[in-house]
VOPAGU-2260 file (C-alpha; in pm, 1 decimal, decimal comma):
REM VOPAGU-2260
SITE   aa  ch    i         X         Y         Z
SITE  UNK   A    0  -10157,8    1974,9    2091,1
SITE  UNK   A    1   -9928,3    2098,0    1816,0
SITE  UNK   A    2   -9998,9    2452,5    1709,7
SITE  UNK   A    3  -10037,9    2509,0    1340,3
SITE  UNK   A    4   -9776,2    2705,3    1157,0
SITE  UNK   A    5   -9989,8    2986,9    1026,4
SITE  UNK   A    6   -9858,9    3147,9     710,5
SITE  UNK   A    7   -9855,3    3521,2     777,4
SITE  UNK   A    8  -10144,9    3689,5     600,9
SITE  UNK   A    9   -9889,7    3917,0     442,7
SITE  UNK   A   10   -9921,6    3688,6     144,6
SITE  UNK   A   11  -10150,4    3835,8    -117,6
SITE  UNK   A   12  -10464,1    3661,4    -244,5
SITE  UNK   A   13  -10266,7    3600,8    -562,8
SITE  UNK   A   14   -9987,4    3422,1    -371,7
SITE  UNK   A   15  -10249,3    3218,9    -185,8
SITE  UNK   A   16  -10412,6    3117,5    -514,7
SITE  UNK   A   17  -10072,4    3009,2    -649,4
SITE  UNK   A   18   -9993,2    2809,3    -336,3
SITE  UNK   A   19  -10331,6    2637,6    -357,5
SITE  UNK   A   20  -10273,0    2553,0    -722,2
SITE  UNK   A   21   -9937,1    2400,4    -627,6
SITE  UNK   A   22  -10099,1    2202,0    -346,8
SITE  UNK   A   23  -10342,3    2045,1    -595,2
SITE  UNK   A   24  -10076,3    1958,1    -851,6
SITE  UNK   A   25   -9888,4    1632,2    -869,5
SITE  UNK   A   26   -9985,5    1303,8    -715,7
SITE  UNK   A   27  -10233,2    1350,6    -431,8
SITE  UNK   A   28  -10330,4    1680,0    -277,5
SITE  UNK   A   29  -10122,6    1859,2     -14,5
SITE  UNK   A   30  -10423,3    1887,8     215,6
SITE  UNK   A   31  -10229,2    2043,0     503,3
SITE  UNK   A   32  -10123,1    2331,3     280,4
SITE  UNK   A   33  -10482,3    2386,5     167,9
SITE  UNK   A   34  -10608,1    2393,1     528,0
SITE  UNK   A   35  -10321,3    2612,9     639,7
SITE  UNK   A   36  -10414,9    2878,9     390,0
SITE  UNK   A   37  -10794,9    2870,9     386,6
SITE  UNK   A   38  -10862,9    2825,7     758,1
SITE  UNK   A   39  -10673,3    3146,4     833,2
SITE  UNK   A   40  -10836,0    3379,2     581,8
SITE  UNK   A   41  -11145,6    3585,8     653,3
SITE  UNK   A   42  -11441,9    3598,4     420,4
SITE  UNK   A   43  -11324,4    3896,6     213,4
SITE  UNK   A   44  -10978,6    3738,4     171,6
SITE  UNK   A   45  -11135,7    3407,9      65,3
SITE  UNK   A   46  -11345,0    3588,8    -195,7
SITE  UNK   A   47  -11031,3    3754,5    -335,8
SITE  UNK   A   48  -10846,6    3421,4    -344,8
SITE  UNK   A   49  -11135,9    3269,1    -542,3
SITE  UNK   A   50  -11127,3    3560,9    -784,6
SITE  UNK   A   51  -10748,9    3542,8    -835,5
SITE  UNK   A   52  -10762,7    3165,4    -881,0
SITE  UNK   A   53  -11022,9    3200,1   -1154,4
SITE  UNK   A   54  -10830,3    3481,2   -1326,1
SITE  UNK   A   55  -10504,6    3285,4   -1328,5
SITE  UNK   A   56  -10623,4    2933,0   -1396,9
SITE  UNK   A   57  -10967,2    2983,9   -1559,6
SITE  UNK   A   58  -11111,8    2733,0   -1314,9
SITE  UNK   A   59  -11339,4    2758,3   -1012,9
SITE  UNK   A   60  -11147,3    2707,5    -688,0
SITE  UNK   A   61  -11451,2    2551,0    -518,8
SITE  UNK   A   62  -11483,3    2292,6    -799,0
SITE  UNK   A   63  -11119,3    2198,6    -751,8
SITE  UNK   A   64  -11160,4    2175,7    -374,3
SITE  UNK   A   65  -11465,2    1958,7    -428,5
SITE  UNK   A   66  -11269,9    1710,9    -641,3
SITE  UNK   A   67  -10954,6    1710,8    -423,9
SITE  UNK   A   68  -11111,4    1677,9     -78,0
SITE  UNK   A   69  -11356,3    1423,8      55,9
SITE  UNK   A   70  -11617,7    1345,2     322,9
SITE  UNK   A   71  -11645,6    1574,7     627,7
SITE  UNK   A   72  -11339,3    1782,2     543,6
SITE  UNK   A   73  -11482,8    1857,9     199,1
SITE  UNK   A   74  -11820,0    1952,3     352,7
SITE  UNK   A   75  -11654,0    2183,2     605,1
SITE  UNK   A   76  -11416,4    2356,5     360,1
SITE  UNK   A   77  -11685,9    2410,7      96,7
SITE  UNK   A   78  -11918,9    2557,1     358,7
SITE  UNK   A   79  -11639,0    2782,9     486,8
SITE  UNK   A   80  -11560,9    2939,1     147,0
SITE  UNK   A   81  -11864,0    3171,2      96,3
SITE  UNK   A   82  -11943,7    3479,5     303,8
SITE  UNK   A   83  -12192,1    3436,1     593,7
SITE  UNK   A   84  -12513,4    3537,1     411,2
SITE  UNK   A   85  -12442,1    3321,8     106,7
SITE  UNK   A   86  -12346,1    3035,6     336,6
SITE  UNK   A   87  -12677,6    3063,7     523,2
SITE  UNK   A   88  -12859,9    3061,7     188,8
SITE  UNK   A   89  -12676,4    2740,0      95,6
SITE  UNK   A   90  -12751,9    2573,7     431,3
SITE  UNK   A   91  -13120,8    2666,8     409,3
SITE  UNK   A   92  -13153,7    2552,8      48,5
SITE  UNK   A   93  -13010,9    2219,3     153,7
SITE  UNK   A   94  -13229,6    2192,9     465,9
SITE  UNK   A   95  -13551,4    2300,3     292,8
SITE  UNK   A   96  -13521,4    2150,1     -53,6
SITE  UNK   A   97  -13257,3    1877,8     -76,7
SITE  UNK   A   98  -13183,9    1689,1     241,7
SITE  UNK   A   99  -13480,8    1806,5     450,1
SITE  UNK   A  100  -13366,3    1906,8     798,6
SITE  UNK   A  101  -13619,9    2129,3     972,6
SITE  UNK   A  102  -13414,2    2144,3    1292,5
SITE  UNK   A  103  -13122,1    2297,9    1102,1
SITE  UNK   A  104  -13349,9    2537,6     912,2
SITE  UNK   A  105  -13511,5    2645,5    1241,0
SITE  UNK   A  106  -13172,3    2699,0    1407,5
SITE  UNK   A  107  -13043,7    2917,5    1124,9
SITE  UNK   A  108  -13355,6    3131,9    1085,4
SITE  UNK   A  109  -13425,5    3181,0    1457,5
SITE  UNK   A  110  -13066,1    3258,4    1559,3
SITE  UNK   A  111  -12994,5    3530,6    1302,7
SITE  UNK   A  112  -13039,1    3903,9    1356,2
SITE  UNK   A  113  -13296,5    4104,4    1153,3
SITE  UNK   A  114  -13025,3    4254,9     931,1
SITE  UNK   A  115  -12869,8    3911,1     870,1
SITE  UNK   A  116  -13214,5    3776,2     775,9
SITE  UNK   A  117  -13276,4    4068,3     539,0
SITE  UNK   A  118  -12951,4    4001,3     355,3
SITE  UNK   A  119  -13016,1    3626,9     358,4
SITE  UNK   A  120  -13364,4    3662,3     205,6
SITE  UNK   A  121  -13229,3    3871,9     -83,6
SITE  UNK   A  122  -12944,9    3628,3    -149,8
SITE  UNK   A  123  -13166,5    3320,8    -123,3
SITE  UNK   A  124  -13387,9    3457,1    -397,9
SITE  UNK   A  125  -13094,3    3570,2    -611,6
SITE  UNK   A  126  -12920,4    3230,8    -584,3
SITE  UNK   A  127  -13215,2    2993,2    -602,3
SITE  UNK   A  128  -13487,4    3186,6    -786,0
SITE  UNK   A  129  -13730,0    3108,7    -504,9
SITE  UNK   A  130  -13837,0    3322,7    -210,8
SITE  UNK   A  131  -13712,9    3187,9     121,6
SITE  UNK   A  132  -14064,0    3238,9     264,3
SITE  UNK   A  133  -14208,5    3011,8      -5,7
SITE  UNK   A  134  -13947,7    2743,4      63,6
SITE  UNK   A  135  -14032,2    2761,4     435,3
SITE  UNK   A  136  -14404,8    2749,2     363,9
SITE  UNK   A  137  -14366,0    2441,1     145,6
SITE  UNK   A  138  -14184,2    2239,9     413,3
SITE  UNK   A  139  -14340,1    2349,9     741,1
SITE  UNK   A  140  -14684,2    2349,3     894,4
SITE  UNK   A  141  -14891,1    2467,4    1188,7
SITE  UNK   A  142  -14751,4    2694,5    1459,8
SITE  UNK   A  143  -14392,6    2616,9    1360,7
SITE  UNK   A  144  -14443,0    2731,9    1001,7
SITE  UNK   A  145  -14640,8    3039,7    1105,4
SITE  UNK   A  146  -14375,1    3140,3    1358,2
SITE  UNK   A  147  -14089,3    3106,1    1105,8
SITE  UNK   A  148  -14281,2    3310,1     845,2
SITE  UNK   A  149  -14362,5    3580,3    1101,0
SITE  UNK   A  150  -14001,1    3581,4    1220,0
SITE  UNK   A  151  -13877,1    3628,3     863,0
SITE  UNK   A  152  -14119,9    3906,9     776,7
SITE  UNK   A  153  -14157,2    4116,5    1094,3
SITE  UNK   A  154  -13918,1    4412,2    1129,3
SITE  UNK   A  155  -13749,2    4412,9    1471,5
SITE  UNK   A  156  -13519,1    4668,8    1628,5
SITE  UNK   A  157  -13155,5    4572,3    1691,0
SITE  UNK   A  158  -13112,2    4843,2    1954,8
SITE  UNK   A  159  -13083,7    4789,9    2328,8
SITE  UNK   A  160  -13366,4    5021,2    2433,3
SITE  UNK   A  161  -13658,1    4859,6    2612,8
SITE  UNK   A  162  -14004,0    4983,9    2711,1
SITE  UNK   A  163  -14054,4    4860,1    3070,3
SITE  UNK   A  164  -14433,9    4888,6    3059,7
SITE  UNK   A  165  -14454,7    4681,2    2744,9
SITE  UNK   A  166  -14212,2    4428,3    2894,4
SITE  UNK   A  167  -14441,4    4375,5    3194,5
SITE  UNK   A  168  -14741,2    4354,8    2965,5
SITE  UNK   A  169  -14574,2    4085,5    2749,7
SITE  UNK   A  170  -14462,5    3882,0    3050,9
SITE  UNK   A  171  -14820,4    3882,5    3180,8
SITE  UNK   A  172  -14963,8    3795,8    2837,9
SITE  UNK   A  173  -14726,3    3496,9    2807,8
SITE  UNK   A  174  -14815,6    3375,2    3157,2
SITE  UNK   A  175  -15186,3    3395,8    3073,6
SITE  UNK   A  176  -15127,4    3224,4    2737,8
SITE  UNK   A  177  -14942,0    2933,4    2894,0
SITE  UNK   A  178  -14890,5    2838,4    3254,2
SITE  UNK   A  179  -15200,7    3011,8    3389,5
SITE  UNK   A  180  -15451,2    2836,8    3166,7
SITE  UNK   A  181  -15544,5    2487,8    3063,2
SITE  UNK   A  182  -15401,9    2435,6    2716,3
SITE  UNK   A  183  -15189,2    2693,5    2537,8
SITE  UNK   A  184  -15266,1    3006,5    2342,1
SITE  UNK   A  185  -14993,1    2954,3    2077,4
SITE  UNK   A  186  -15081,8    3273,9    1891,3
SITE  UNK   A  187  -14962,8    3495,2    2178,8
SITE  UNK   A  188  -14630,1    3309,1    2193,0
SITE  UNK   A  189  -14591,0    3343,4    1815,0
SITE  UNK   A  190  -14678,2    3712,5    1816,2
SITE  UNK   A  191  -14445,0    3814,6    2100,7
SITE  UNK   A  192  -14151,8    3593,5    2000,7
SITE  UNK   A  193  -14158,8    3706,3    1636,8
SITE  UNK   A  194  -14237,6    4070,9    1699,2
SITE  UNK   A  195  -14001,5    4180,2    1974,7
SITE  UNK   A  196  -13634,8    4275,9    1968,9
SITE  UNK   A  197  -13371,6    4061,4    2141,2
SITE  UNK   A  198  -13320,3    4319,5    2415,4
SITE  UNK   A  199  -13695,1    4336,3    2476,7
SITE  UNK   A  200  -13739,0    3958,4    2484,9
SITE  UNK   A  201  -13447,2    3918,4    2726,9
SITE  UNK   A  202  -13612,6    4175,9    2953,1
SITE  UNK   A  203  -13948,4    3991,0    2924,2
SITE  UNK   A  204  -13773,7    3669,0    3025,6
SITE  UNK   A  205  -13624,6    3831,1    3333,0
SITE  UNK   A  206  -13955,6    4000,3    3427,0
SITE  UNK   A  207  -14134,7    3666,8    3384,6
SITE  UNK   A  208  -13892,6    3499,8    3623,2
SITE  UNK   A  209  -13914,4    3767,3    3891,0
SITE  UNK   A  210  -14294,5    3792,2    3868,4
SITE  UNK   A  211  -14394,2    3427,8    3837,8
SITE  UNK   A  212  -14100,3    3246,7    3997,3
SITE  UNK   A  213  -14043,3    3009,3    3707,0
SITE  UNK   A  214  -13848,0    3068,8    3387,3
SITE  UNK   A  215  -13996,7    3157,6    3051,9
SITE  UNK   A  216  -13786,0    2883,4    2895,2
SITE  UNK   A  217  -13946,9    2625,1    3126,3
SITE  UNK   A  218  -14289,0    2760,4    3033,6
SITE  UNK   A  219  -14209,6    2728,7    2661,8
SITE  UNK   A  220  -14084,6    2373,3    2708,3
SITE  UNK   A  221  -14386,8    2278,6    2918,1
SITE  UNK   A  222  -14644,4    2437,6    2690,1
SITE  UNK   A  223  -14514,0    2355,6    2340,6
SITE  UNK   A  224  -14345,0    2071,1    2159,1
SITE  UNK   A  225  -14162,2    1964,7    1842,8
SITE  UNK   A  226  -14021,0    2215,5    1596,7
SITE  UNK   A  227  -14242,4    2492,8    1738,4
SITE  UNK   A  228  -14075,5    2445,3    2076,7
SITE  UNK   A  229  -13730,3    2436,9    1910,3
SITE  UNK   A  230  -13802,2    2765,2    1732,9
SITE  UNK   A  231  -13926,5    2944,2    2046,5
SITE  UNK   A  232  -13634,5    2818,2    2258,8
SITE  UNK   A  233  -13384,3    2924,5    1989,7
SITE  UNK   A  234  -13533,4    3274,8    1963,8
SITE  UNK   A  235  -13539,7    3311,2    2343,2
SITE  UNK   A  236  -13188,8    3178,9    2406,1
SITE  UNK   A  237  -13039,0    3386,3    2126,8
SITE  UNK   A  238  -13206,0    3694,3    2275,8
SITE  UNK   A  239  -13047,9    3619,0    2613,9
SITE  UNK   A  240  -12714,6    3460,5    2525,7
SITE  UNK   A  241  -12635,3    3328,0    2175,6
SITE  UNK   A  242  -12296,5    3193,5    2291,1
SITE  UNK   A  243  -12464,3    2974,0    2549,4
SITE  UNK   A  244  -12722,8    2855,4    2296,3
SITE  UNK   A  245  -12461,5    2745,1    2041,9
SITE  UNK   A  246  -12241,2    2586,7    2309,1
SITE  UNK   A  247  -12541,8    2368,9    2392,7
SITE  UNK   A  248  -12607,4    2279,9    2027,1
SITE  UNK   A  249  -12241,1    2175,2    1992,6
SITE  UNK   A  250  -12253,8    1972,5    2313,4
SITE  UNK   A  251  -12560,9    1782,7    2189,1
SITE  UNK   A  252  -12390,7    1714,7    1855,4
SITE  UNK   A  253  -12096,7    1549,3    2031,8
SITE  UNK   A  254  -12279,3    1371,9    2314,6
SITE  UNK   A  255  -12371,9    1005,7    2312,8
SITE  UNK   A  256  -12297,0     759,4    2041,2
SITE  UNK   A  257  -12154,0     899,5    1720,9
SITE  UNK   A  258  -12095,8    1263,3    1639,9
SITE  UNK   A  259  -12350,4    1456,1    1436,7
SITE  UNK   A  260  -12092,5    1602,0    1200,7
SITE  UNK   A  261  -12338,2    1805,5     993,4
SITE  UNK   A  262  -12432,4    2003,8    1305,8
SITE  UNK   A  263  -12072,4    2029,2    1422,9
SITE  UNK   A  264  -11962,1    2164,0    1084,3
SITE  UNK   A  265  -12259,1    2399,2    1047,5
SITE  UNK   A  266  -12218,6    2562,4    1387,5
SITE  UNK   A  267  -11838,9    2593,7    1390,1
SITE  UNK   A  268  -11822,0    2723,5    1033,1
SITE  UNK   A  269  -12111,7    2970,4    1067,2
SITE  UNK   A  270  -12006,1    3114,4    1404,9
SITE  UNK   A  271  -11627,1    3135,0    1355,5
SITE  UNK   A  272  -11643,4    3488,6    1215,5
SITE  UNK   A  273  -11926,8    3596,1    1447,0
SITE  UNK   A  274  -11906,8    3492,2    1812,5
SITE  UNK   A  275  -11685,3    3185,3    1852,2
SITE  UNK   A  276  -11491,2    3331,0    2148,6
SITE  UNK   A  277  -11817,2    3363,7    2344,5
SITE  UNK   A  278  -11926,0    3012,0    2250,5
SITE  UNK   A  279  -11591,6    2872,2    2367,2
SITE  UNK   A  280  -11615,4    3062,4    2697,4
SITE  UNK   A  281  -11972,3    2940,0    2758,9
SITE  UNK   A  282  -11876,2    2581,9    2671,1
SITE  UNK   A  283  -11591,3    2585,4    2920,2
SITE  UNK   A  284  -11802,8    2748,3    3191,2
SITE  UNK   A  285  -12064,3    2474,9    3163,6
SITE  UNK   A  286  -11853,3    2163,5    3098,7
SITE  UNK   A  287  -11513,1    2246,5    3255,5
SITE  UNK   A  288  -11356,8    2117,6    2936,2
SITE  UNK   A  289  -11257,9    2332,3    2641,3
SITE  UNK   A  290  -11453,8    2316,0    2317,8
SITE  UNK   A  291  -11122,0    2252,7    2138,8
SITE  UNK   A  292  -11060,2    1941,5    2351,0
SITE  UNK   A  293  -11413,7    1815,6    2292,4
SITE  UNK   A  294  -11383,1    1861,5    1914,3
SITE  UNK   A  295  -11036,9    1704,1    1923,0
SITE  UNK   A  296  -11169,1    1388,5    2086,5
SITE  UNK   A  297  -11468,0    1359,5    1848,5
SITE  UNK   A  298  -11286,2    1410,3    1516,5
SITE  UNK   A  299  -10969,6    1297,7    1341,6
SITE  UNK   A  300  -10726,7    1363,6    1058,0
SITE  UNK   A  301  -10737,9    1670,1     836,3
SITE  UNK   A  302  -11102,6    1724,4     929,3
SITE  UNK   A  303  -10999,1    1767,5    1293,6
SITE  UNK   A  304  -10712,9    1998,6    1196,9
SITE  UNK   A  305  -10945,2    2218,0     993,3
SITE  UNK   A  306  -11212,1    2255,3    1264,1
SITE  UNK   A  307  -10949,1    2324,9    1531,3
SITE  UNK   A  308  -10787,5    2587,3    1307,2
SITE  UNK   A  309  -11123,7    2762,2    1280,8
SITE  UNK   A  310  -11174,6    2745,1    1658,1
SITE  UNK   A  311  -10839,4    2915,2    1713,0
SITE  UNK   A  312  -10603,6    2877,9    2010,4
SITE  UNK   A  313  -10706,1    2665,2    2304,9
SITE  UNK   A  314  -10711,6    2901,5    2602,2
SITE  UNK   A  315  -10800,3    2645,7    2867,1
């Protein structure tokens, strides 16, 4: 696979803005130049480029990108431009109010850290004039809705410290709420999954396995269903290994007939500046094929080039 010629990021945001302007001018857009610049700039650099572009040309860069690009490439580039919190706010607005997608909304909410959610809630309100909790409430119901609302509002530690006694207590409570009884006590699952830190939940999962011989994930899948199950599995897997969770989401998006591009774009774009190296390693470990190769075979044209540029070098 040809490696992209990456312009050194010695070029200033002002130079980048000028190069982008040149790429848009004339007949047809020099899409390769646009990708070459934007795919290799981090979120603070992209913000500066947008600012310089507006200062120099009195136009919004994103509006110009929107009119010059099309289909999946346009979706991916426009989603890449904002910083992570603003991007999440855009994805959730879309999933909860425009093109309803509760699976996507569940993935985003349940895979983010407490500090990311805090920032996201503030931005969601600032951008859309609606509280994220209200948007969630309007579109969800039952245990799924209650779990998402609890997950958004409960403060959780981001530290690694764990109280062993409480871990054992939670593992026992979950066993009694699920596998041990006829029917399921959903409230206990909701309370523990929304109220405990990632480190604590990972420890509960391991205690559950060593005490009861089966996995907590299996228990969740056997005891719950639908979006509620999706939410619990997402919270659990992101507590144990977010890279593995997202590798699985990507695999599902590319498996079978047709590629679910919305998922592919959402996951690659949102994780590139967070944990993409881990996702790539987990993908390779499980499928003995690199994520880059999988994306390469499922996409084409400038859209493929852009996603592969975000993924970075193919190490396998």
